[in-house]
N, C-alpha and C positions, 0 to 999 in steps of 0.2 A: 504494500500500500504506500502510495506517495502522499504524505501529509504535508500540505503546503502552509505557508504563513498567511497572516491576514494584514489588513491595513489599519488595525487598531493601533493608535499612537501611544507613546509613553505617557503623554499627558492624560489620555483617556484612562490608562491603568492607574495613574496617580489619583485621579478624581474618583474612580471606582473604589480604590483602596481606602481613601479617606471616608467615603460614604459607608463602606463596610465597617470601619472602625467605630464610626459614630452611631450607625443605625443597626448593625448586625447583619446586613445584607447588601448586595450590590448587583446591578444588572449591566451587562456589557453587550450591547447589540452588535450583531455581525462578527462575533468573535471567531466563529468558524466560517470559512468562505463557502461560496455556493456549491462548488464541486464536492467538498468534503461533506457538507450538509446533505447533499443529494445521495452520496454514497452511504452515509449513515442511515438515511431513510430507506433506501433500496434494500440494504441488508436486513433492517428491522422488518420491512414488509415481507421479505422472503422467509424469515424465521417464523413470523406469525402465520403465514400461509401454510407452512409445513407443520404447524403445531398439531393439526388434526391427525396427521399420520404418524406422529411421534409415539412410538411404542412405550416409552418411559417418560411421557410428557410431564408428569407431575414432578419430575426431577428438575425440569427446566422452566415450566410454566405454572402459573396460577390462573384460574379462570373465574369469570363472573358466573352468576347463576343462570343467565339466559343464553340465547343463541343469537348469532349475527349471521344472517343469511343462511341459516341451517347449520352453521358451524359453531362449536363452542367459542365463546368470546374470551379472548386472552385478556387477563387483568394485569399480569406481571410476567416479565422475563427475568428469571433469577440468575444472578451472577453472570451477566452476559460476557464479562471478561474471560470466563471459562468456556463459553459457548463458541465464540469466534475470536480469533486473535485481533481482528480489527478493533474491537472495543478496548482491548488492553493497550494497543498502540495509540489509540485516541487518548487514553488516560495519560499517556506520556507526551502528549502534544505540547510543544514548548510554550505556546501562548496560554495554555491552561496552567502549566507549571509556573509560568511567570507570575501569575496571581497567587497561586497556592503557596509558593515558597515565600512570598511576602508575608503570608499569614502564619504558616507553621514552621518556617525555617528551611534550610537547604536540604536536609535529609527527609525524604517523603515516601510514604508507603500508601498504596491503594488499599484502603481498609475494607472496602466493600463496593459492589456495584449492583444496580438493578435498573430495569426499565419499567416504570409504572405507566399503564395504558388506561386511558379513559376513552372507551369506545363511544362513538356517536350515540347520544340519547340513552346510553347504558352505563357509562363509567361512574363508578361509585365515588362517594366523598371520602375524605380522610379527616378525622376530627383534629382539633388543635393539639399539638404535641411539641415536645423538644427532643431532638435527636439524642441529647446527652442522657436522657432517661433510658434509652435503648442501648447505648453503646458507651458505658463509662470506661475511662482509661485512667492511667496514672497521672496524666496531665491532659490539659484541654487544648493542646495545639492540634486542632482538627478543623476541617472545612469541607463543606459539601458543594460540589459543582453540579448545577442542574442544566443539562444540555437539552435545549428545546428541539426535538425532532420534527415537530409540527408547530405551526403558529399557535401561540397560547394566548387566550383572552378569557375574560370572566365567564362568558357563556359556555365555554367548553371545559371549564374546571381548572383554570389557571391557579397555581399556588398563590396563597396569600400569607403575609408575614405581619407580625406586630413589631413595628420599629422600636428599637431600644430594649427589647426584651432579652437580648443576649447578655445584658448586664445583671440579669437575675431577678428574682430567685429561681431555683429549680422547683417547679410545681409538682404536686403529687400526680402520679400516673397510675396509681393503684385504686381499687374500689374500697368500699367500706369493710370488706372481708380481707383486705390486704392482698388481693389478687391483682397481678399486673394486667392492666387493660390498655395500656399504651396511649392514653388520652387524658387531657385535662378536663375536669368537670366544669363546664362553662357556667353552671348555675351557682357555683360556690367560690370560684377563683378570684372574683372581683376585678376582672380584666376589662379594659375598654376595647371591645371588638370593633367599634366604629372607627378606630384608628388604623385598621388593617390596610395594608397596601398590596395590590396584586402584582405578581411577577409576570408581566405580559411582554410579548415580543414575537418577532418573526422567527421562523425556523433558523437555527444557527446562532441565535442569541444564547448566552450562557449567564445564568444567575448564580451567585455564590451566597451561602449563608452559614452563619456561626452555629456550632452544635447546641447552643442554648437558645437560639432564636425560635420563638413560638411561631409555628406555621401550620397550615392545613389547606384543604381545597374542597370546593363544592362539587356537586354532581355535574356531569356533562349534559347540558340541556340543549346542545346544538346538534347540527347534522355533520359536524367535523370531529375527527379524533383528536385527542391531546395526549401525546406520548413524550415522556421526559426520561432521558438517560441520567441517572443519578450516579455520580462518581464521588465516593466518600473517601477523603484523604485524611491521613494522620501523620504526625511526625514519627520518624523512625524510632525515637526513644519514648514514644507513648505506648505503654503496654496495656493490652485489653484485659479487662477484669471480668469478662462475662463469657468467654469461650476458651476451650482447649486449643493450644497452638501446636501445629505441626511445623517444626522449625524450618524445614526446607521449603514447604509451601508458603509459609509466612514471609520468608525472605524473597521468594520468587515474585512477590507483589511490590517490591521496592521499585519506584519509578525515578528516584533521584537519590544519589548517595550510596553508602555502603552499609552492610549489616553491622549491627553492634549488639552486644549483650548488656550494655549499659541502659538503665531505665531512669528517667527523670520523674520524680514524684512531686506533685503540687497539692496543697491543702484545699482541694475543691470539694464541695458538697456533692455526694453521689448517692444513688440508690441502685439496686440491682433489678434487672427486668425479670424478676421471678417472684412468686411462682406463676408460670404461664404455660400455655399449651406448647409442648416441645416442637421446635421446628416450624412454628406457625408464622405466617406473614403478618404485617401490621393490620391488614384487612381482617384477618381472622381474630387477631388479638383484640381489635377494637369492636368486634361483633358483640362483645360482652358489655359494651358501654350502654348505660341506661339513659343518661342525660346527654343529648346530642345537640349540636349547634347547626351544622350545615344542612341536615335533613329538614330541620325546622324552618330554616331560611328558605329552602327550596319550596316547601309546602306553602309558605306564606306568600311567595311571589307569583 
């Protein structure tokens, strides 16, 4: 694959980084050029078209409850960096790393990847949450890049963020029985959801957000899909506190820098994403949520 550069200037990166530091997120339009964006879309289309014939499809895909043209509707592609090398090469794109390294430092690991799919008129909502509740590490040098495969706008379920929420606190993501449900209770958190800002843009736009930034997304009420490739990065010396590590595989995800056994520990507040259904996606985890925000908004509109 030939990954090319873009016309995004150093000044644009400076502005985006300053916005990220202040508000906990940033949007960089046109970060991926048209050719790379089209290649990303074409590969993702092909994988989704092949999903029906995949004998072990549950290892790669999650599905919505309904059908799309008689076929199961893809909801998520799991760990696409393992499915096709294109995605891992994209995670090493120098313009992505230019921003990521400003945030987490020079040594960077791809912590996780996924493609969340909101199919036209079907795509489910995701309730307000903070990624730090799902992925606690020994330090918070982490950042998520959200690569827009399709145009994203409010009607097709664009992500929304609460500016400044990256400064804390970490909100409770467990229910009254202390079961991890992966969502903030909107009825008791005391948050001003009217301050939410949508992460909208044309395909090829990349948004970045802090692991503490509160975010969520509504239903897809449009006739167009909304697919986002999430590339979750962490500093090499940020050790995960929530899963067993295969040392060779763990280091194979380094996208900048060299492996190290040194771990940096910061005094951050954290909770563990347990107890929860083993191996479940955020969609399944949030299915246990009783007090919902986005479904209520959709029903009221």
